[in-house]
C-alpha positions in Angstrom: 0.0 0.0 0.0 1.3 3.5 -0.8 1.9 5.8 2.1 2.3 9.6 2.2 4.7 10.5 5.0 6.1 13.6 6.5 10.0 13.5 6.7 11.6 14.7 9.9 12.6 18.4 9.6 15.8 19.2 11.6 17.0 22.8 11.9 15.7 26.3 12.1 15.0 29.3 10.0 18.3 31.0 10.7 20.5 28.0 9.5 18.2 26.1 7.3 16.8 22.6 7.5 17.7 19.1 6.9 15.3 16.2 6.1 16.4 12.6 5.8 15.5 9.1 4.7 17.1 6.1 6.2 17.3 2.5 5.1 14.6 0.4 7.0 13.3 3.4 9.0 10.6 5.1 6.9 10.8 2.4 4.3 10.7 -1.4 4.5 13.5 -1.9 1.9 17.2 -1.2 1.4 18.0 1.5 -1.0 20.0 0.3 -4.0 19.6 3.3 -6.3 18.9 7.1 -6.1 18.1 9.3 -9.0 16.4 12.7 -9.6 14.6 14.3 -12.5 15.0 18.1 -13.2 14.7 20.6 -16.0 11.3 19.3 -16.8 9.0 21.9 -18.4 5.7 22.7 -16.6 2.8 20.5 -17.9 5.1 17.7 -18.9 3.8 14.2 -18.2 6.3 11.6 -17.2 6.3 8.1 -15.7 3.5 6.2 -17.3 5.0 2.9 -16.1 4.9 0.3 -13.3 7.6 -1.9 -11.8 7.4 -5.7 -11.4 9.5 -5.7 -8.2 11.0 -2.3 -7.5 9.7 -0.4 -4.4 10.4 3.4 -4.2 10.2 6.5 -2.1 9.8 9.7 -4.0 9.9 13.3 -2.8 10.1 16.8 -4.3 12.7 19.0 -2.6 11.6 22.0 -4.7 8.5 22.7 -6.8 5.2 21.0 -7.2 4.5 17.6 -9.0 1.3 15.8 -9.2 1.6 12.0 -8.8 -1.2 9.8 -10.0 -1.1 6.2 -8.8 -3.2 3.4 -10.3 -3.4 -0.2 -9.2 -5.7 -1.4 -12.1 -8.8 -1.0 -9.9 -8.5 2.4 -8.2 -6.6 5.6 -8.7 -5.3 8.2 -6.3 -3.7 11.6 -6.8 -1.1 13.2 -4.5 0.7 16.5 -4.7 4.4 16.6 -3.7 5.1 20.3 -3.1 7.3 20.3 0.1 10.6 18.9 0.8 9.1 17.3 3.9 6.6 15.2 2.0 7.5 11.8 0.6 5.5 9.1 -1.1 6.3 5.4 -0.6 5.1 3.3 -3.6 5.2 -0.5 -3.6 5.8 -2.7 -6.6 2.9 -3.1 -9.1 1.6 0.4 -9.1 1.2 2.4 -12.3 2.6 5.9 -11.8 2.1 9.1 -13.8 3.6 12.4 -12.9 2.8 15.9 -14.0 5.1 18.8 -13.4 3.1 21.8 -12.1 5.8 24.3 -11.3 8.9 25.5 -13.1 12.2 24.1 -12.0 10.6 21.3 -9.9 12.8 18.4 -8.9 11.7 14.9 -8.2 14.0 12.5 -6.3 13.6 8.8 -5.9 15.2 6.2 -3.8 14.5 2.6 -4.9 14.9 -1.0 -3.9 16.4 -2.4 -7.1 19.3 -1.6 -9.4 18.2 -0.4 -12.9 16.8 -3.3 -15.1 14.7 -2.5 -18.1 12.9 -5.9 -17.7 11.5 -4.7 -14.4 9.5 -1.9 -16.2 6.0 -2.3 -17.7 5.6 0.6 -20.0 2.3 -0.5 -21.8 -0.9 0.0 -19.7 -2.7 -2.8 -21.3 0.2 -5.3 -20.4 0.0 -3.9 -16.9 -3.7 -4.7 -16.7 -2.9 -8.2 -18.0 -0.3 -8.7 -15.2 -3.0 -7.7 -12.6 -5.6 -10.0 -14.2 -3.1 -12.9 -14.0 -2.5 -12.1 -10.2 1.2 -11.1 -10.7 1.4 -9.1 -7.5 -1.2 -10.9 -5.3 -1.7 -8.1 -2.6 1.4 -6.0 -3.0 -0.1 -3.4 -5.2 -3.0 -2.2 -3.0 -4.0 1.5 -2.9 
């Protein structure tokens, strides 16, 4: 099940703030890869894929990004617009992201190394995986 969390905010207005994500603290997986997306024009739609086994936590340290999650039965929409908000997404969830503010940055920490075979990029194939019971209960919203 996806989870929207508030990351710990350490610091003050004089010196600034620090927020953190630790292995097996907020998340139930070890981080194998971290990446970020930036320089994306406002209105751009990205993502449009699901992972067979990759879990992830995503956050937007600057800007505003709309995150749409779909498990084949139900859809939910979240807005990441604060460096303290993070969204934990299990495997088997279709994700679509829309950039809503100029210069927005989306960061991700994920449970798997990059393997193209882990991606499902065709929504009809994604629905077929669901119909066949590929994830059992992992992809609940």
